[in-house]
C-alpha positions as CSV (number, residue, x, y, z in Angstrom):
1,M,-19.3,-12.7,12.4
2,L,-18.5,-9.4,14.0
3,Y,-19.3,-7.6,10.7
4,Q,-22.7,-5.9,10.8
5,R,-24.0,-3.1,8.6
6,Q,-26.2,-0.3,10.1
7,G,-29.7,0.7,8.9
8,W,-31.4,-1.0,6.0
9,P,-30.1,-2.6,2.8
10,E,-30.5,-0.8,-0.5
11,E,-32.7,-2.0,-3.4
12,S,-30.8,-4.3,-5.8
13,E,-28.1,-5.0,-3.1
14,I,-26.8,-8.6,-2.9
15,V,-27.0,-10.0,0.6
16,L,-26.2,-13.2,2.5
17,C,-29.2,-14.7,4.3
18,T,-30.1,-17.6,6.5
19,V,-33.4,-19.5,5.8
20,T,-35.4,-19.6,9.0
21,K,-38.9,-20.6,8.0
22,I,-40.5,-22.3,4.9
23,L,-44.2,-21.9,4.0
24,P,-46.0,-23.5,1.0
25,N,-45.7,-20.2,-1.0
26,A,-42.9,-18.2,0.7
27,V,-39.6,-18.4,2.5
28,F,-38.5,-16.3,5.5
29,A,-34.8,-15.5,5.9
30,T,-32.7,-13.3,8.1
31,L,-30.1,-10.9,6.6
32,D,-26.8,-12.0,8.2
33,E,-25.2,-8.6,7.6
34,Y,-28.0,-6.5,9.0
35,S,-28.4,-7.5,12.6
36,G,-30.8,-10.3,11.7
37,K,-33.4,-8.2,9.9
38,T,-35.9,-10.6,8.2
39,G,-36.9,-10.7,4.6
40,L,-39.4,-12.7,2.6
41,I,-38.8,-14.7,-0.6
42,H,-42.0,-15.3,-2.5
43,I,-42.3,-18.7,-4.3
44,S,-42.1,-16.9,-7.6
45,E,-38.7,-15.5,-6.7
46,V,-37.2,-18.8,-5.5
47,S,-36.5,-20.3,-9.0
48,P,-37.5,-19.8,-12.6
49,G,-40.3,-22.0,-13.8
50,R,-43.0,-23.9,-12.0
51,I,-42.2,-25.1,-8.4
52,R,-44.0,-28.1,-7.2
53,N,-42.3,-28.3,-3.8
54,I,-40.5,-25.3,-2.5
55,R,-38.4,-27.5,-0.2
56,D,-36.6,-28.9,-3.3
57,F,-34.8,-25.5,-3.5
58,V,-34.4,-24.3,0.1
59,A,-34.0,-25.7,3.6
60,E,-34.1,-24.3,7.1
61,G,-30.7,-23.1,8.3
62,R,-29.2,-23.0,4.8
63,K,-27.2,-19.9,3.7
64,V,-28.5,-18.3,0.5
65,V,-27.4,-15.3,-1.5
66,C,-30.3,-13.0,-2.4
67,K,-31.1,-9.8,-4.2
68,V,-33.1,-7.1,-2.4
69,L,-36.2,-6.3,-4.5
70,A,-38.0,-3.8,-2.2
71,I,-37.8,-2.3,1.2
72,R,-40.6,-1.0,3.4
73,P,-38.9,0.2,6.7
74,E,-42.2,1.6,8.1
75,K,-43.6,-2.0,8.0
76,G,-40.3,-3.7,8.6
77,H,-40.7,-5.6,5.3
78,I,-37.9,-6.6,2.9
79,D,-38.7,-8.5,-0.3
80,L,-35.9,-10.8,-1.5
81,S,-35.2,-12.9,-4.6
82,L,-33.1,-16.0,-5.1
83,R,-33.6,-16.5,-8.8
84,R,-32.4,-13.0,-9.8
85,V,-28.9,-13.7,-8.4
86,N,-26.4,-15.0,-11.0
87,E,-23.4,-17.3,-10.3
88,M,-20.9,-14.5,-10.5
89,Q,-22.8,-12.5,-7.8
90,K,-23.0,-15.5,-5.6
91,K,-19.3,-16.1,-5.9
92,Q,-18.4,-12.5,-5.3
93,K,-20.5,-12.2,-2.2
94,T,-19.4,-15.5,-0.8
95,N,-15.7,-14.7,-1.4
96,A,-16.1,-11.3,0.2
97,L,-17.5,-12.7,3.4
98,K,-14.9,-15.5,3.5
99,M,-12.2,-12.8,3.3
100,E,-14.0,-10.8,6.0
101,Q,-14.0,-13.9,8.3
102,K,-10.2,-14.2,7.8
103,A,-9.8,-10.5,8.6
104,E,-11.8,-11.0,11.8
105,K,-9.6,-13.9,12.8
106,L,-6.6,-11.5,12.5
107,I,-8.4,-9.1,14.8
108,E,-9.1,-11.9,17.3
109,N,-5.4,-12.8,17.3
110,L,-4.5,-9.1,17.7
111,S,-6.8,-8.7,20.6
112,K,-5.1,-11.6,22.4
113,D,-1.7,-10.1,21.8
114,L,-2.8,-6.7,23.1
115,K,-5.0,-8.2,25.8
116,I,-8.0,-6.3,24.7
117,D,-11.6,-7.6,24.3
118,V,-12.1,-8.6,20.7
119,R,-15.4,-6.7,20.3
120,K,-13.9,-3.5,21.9
121,L,-10.9,-3.8,19.5
122,Y,-13.2,-4.4,16.5
123,S,-15.2,-1.3,17.4
124,E,-12.1,0.9,17.7
125,L,-10.8,-0.4,14.4
126,T,-14.0,0.1,12.4
127,K,-15.1,3.4,13.9
128,E,-13.2,5.3,11.1
129,L,-12.5,2.3,8.8
130,F,-16.1,2.1,7.5
131,N,-15.8,5.7,6.3
132,Y,-13.3,4.5,3.7
133,F,-14.1,0.8,3.1
134,E,-17.1,-1.5,2.9
135,Y,-15.2,-4.4,4.4
136,V,-12.4,-4.7,7.0
137,H,-10.4,-7.0,4.7
138,E,-10.3,-4.3,2.0
139,C,-8.6,-2.0,4.4
140,F,-6.1,-4.6,5.5
141,D,-5.2,-5.3,1.8
142,S,-4.8,-1.6,1.1
143,I,-2.5,-1.2,4.1
144,V,-0.3,-4.1,2.8
145,A,-0.3,-2.5,-0.7
146,E,0.6,0.8,0.9
147,E,-2.4,2.4,-0.7
148,F,-4.0,3.5,2.6
149,D,-2.5,5.4,5.5
150,P,-3.4,3.5,8.7
151,K,-3.1,6.7,10.7
152,K,-6.6,7.6,9.3
153,L,-8.0,4.9,11.6
154,K,-7.0,7.1,14.6
155,L,-5.8,4.2,16.7
156,D,-3.4,4.6,19.6
157,K,0.3,4.1,18.6
158,K,0.6,0.7,20.2
159,T,-2.5,-0.7,18.4
160,E,-1.6,0.9,15.1
161,T,2.0,-0.6,15.1
162,A,0.7,-4.0,16.1
163,L,-2.0,-3.9,13.4
164,I,0.5,-2.9,10.6
165,D,3.0,-5.6,11.6
166,M,0.3,-8.3,11.7
167,V,-1.4,-7.6,8.4
168,K,1.9,-7.3,6.6
169,E,3.1,-10.6,8.0
170,K,-0.1,-12.5,7.5
171,I,-1.7,-11.1,4.3
172,K,-0.2,-11.8,0.9
173,L,-1.8,-9.9,-1.9
174,P,-3.0,-11.8,-5.0
175,E,-0.8,-11.7,-8.0
176,V,-1.2,-12.8,-11.6
177,E,1.4,-13.3,-14.3
178,I,1.5,-12.9,-18.1
179,K,4.6,-14.5,-19.7
180,G,5.8,-14.5,-23.3
181,T,8.7,-14.1,-25.7
182,L,9.6,-10.7,-27.2
183,I,11.6,-10.7,-30.5
184,F,13.1,-7.3,-31.0
185,Q,15.8,-6.3,-33.4
186,S,16.9,-3.0,-34.9
187,W,18.5,-2.5,-38.3
188,D,20.0,0.9,-37.5
189,T,23.7,1.4,-37.2
190,N,23.1,2.2,-33.5
191,G,20.7,-0.8,-33.2
192,I,22.2,-2.1,-30.0
193,D,21.7,1.2,-28.3
194,I,18.2,1.6,-29.6
195,V,17.2,-1.9,-28.3
196,K,18.8,-1.2,-25.0
197,K,17.1,2.2,-24.7
198,E,13.6,0.7,-25.5
199,L,14.0,-2.3,-23.2
200,T,15.3,-0.1,-20.3
201,K,12.2,2.1,-20.7
202,I,10.0,-1.0,-20.4
203,K,11.9,-2.3,-17.4
204,K,11.3,0.9,-15.5
205,N,7.6,0.1,-15.6
206,G,8.1,-3.0,-13.6
207,I,8.4,-5.6,-16.4
208,D,10.9,-8.4,-16.0
209,I,13.0,-8.9,-19.2
210,S,15.8,-11.4,-19.6
211,Y,17.9,-12.1,-22.8
212,L,17.5,-15.5,-24.4
213,G,19.7,-14.9,-27.4
214,S,19.3,-14.1,-31.1
215,G,17.1,-11.1,-30.4
216,K,14.7,-13.0,-28.2
217,Y,13.7,-11.9,-24.7
218,K,11.7,-13.6,-21.9
219,V,9.1,-11.2,-20.6
220,I,7.2,-11.5,-17.3
221,I,4.4,-9.1,-16.3
222,K,3.2,-9.3,-12.7
223,A,0.1,-7.5,-11.4
224,P,-2.6,-7.8,-8.7
225,D,-5.2,-8.7,-11.4
226,Y,-5.5,-9.5,-15.1
227,E,-7.1,-6.2,-16.0
228,L,-4.0,-4.3,-14.7
229,A,-1.6,-6.8,-16.2
230,E,-3.3,-6.5,-19.6
231,K,-3.0,-2.7,-19.4
232,V,0.7,-3.0,-18.7
233,V,1.1,-5.3,-21.8
234,R,-0.8,-2.8,-24.0
235,E,1.1,0.3,-22.9
236,N,4.5,-1.3,-23.1
237,I,4.9,-4.5,-25.1
238,T,2.1,-4.0,-27.6
239,A,3.2,-0.3,-28.1
240,L,6.7,-1.4,-28.8
241,V,5.6,-4.1,-31.3
242,E,3.3,-1.7,-33.1
243,K,6.2,0.9,-33.3
244,Y,8.7,-1.6,-34.9
245,E,6.5,-4.2,-36.6
246,D,7.3,-4.3,-40.3
247,S,9.3,-1.1,-39.9
248,E,12.4,-0.2,-41.9
249,E,14.1,0.6,-38.6
250,G,13.7,-2.9,-37.2
251,N,11.3,-5.6,-36.2
252,A,9.3,-6.6,-33.1
253,S,6.8,-9.3,-32.2
254,F,5.5,-10.8,-29.0
255,V,4.2,-14.4,-28.4
256,R,2.5,-15.2,-25.1
257,A,3.5,-18.3,-23.3
């Protein structure tokens, strides 16, 4: 990978490593993101419980996700742990680096189009980028979502335009959906206008609503992640239901698909 971090990792940081040497009571591994700096995993940090054969858990050349326990730059020592990394942390780290590899592939393709050495292009792209993001792929996603101004990367106009065109063509942002049926009726003499007004207000917040008949509406909420989708549900659908549920003015309920 082209991606390399400068300096030393921080204590408690989760890092990707490659096992290089196995001793009876310890494992040596290089930190892939830190220019090959070497760390040590003591046998007590390989796995919980008693270990009879350390090679039952690790092998030379294997990629492992570790937690940084301690750093002693003056001695060049980094203490690592395998057993203190949970499955979620492993998944998050692995996914982040897989996304980074895909971003680097885009840079490689861009370098061919622009007829520029890939390492030179990477250096130009990341000179300012790492002031705003930890990873290149995070920057690319933010450009596609129009949450980051690529002019901040201070690239020449040709490179900037080519980069924007490529990431918008190749990167599709993740999206989740929450679907359900909203039942909403008003007993007021102006009930039709009240329902129309309330639903128009919800639609303005990006919620797709279609009429099914008999006071029933199909509702679709789309968002980049479930946390944001749930927030949209709470602030719009749940708020509407709470306002009219068992009310003398009408009735509302929502059933998720």
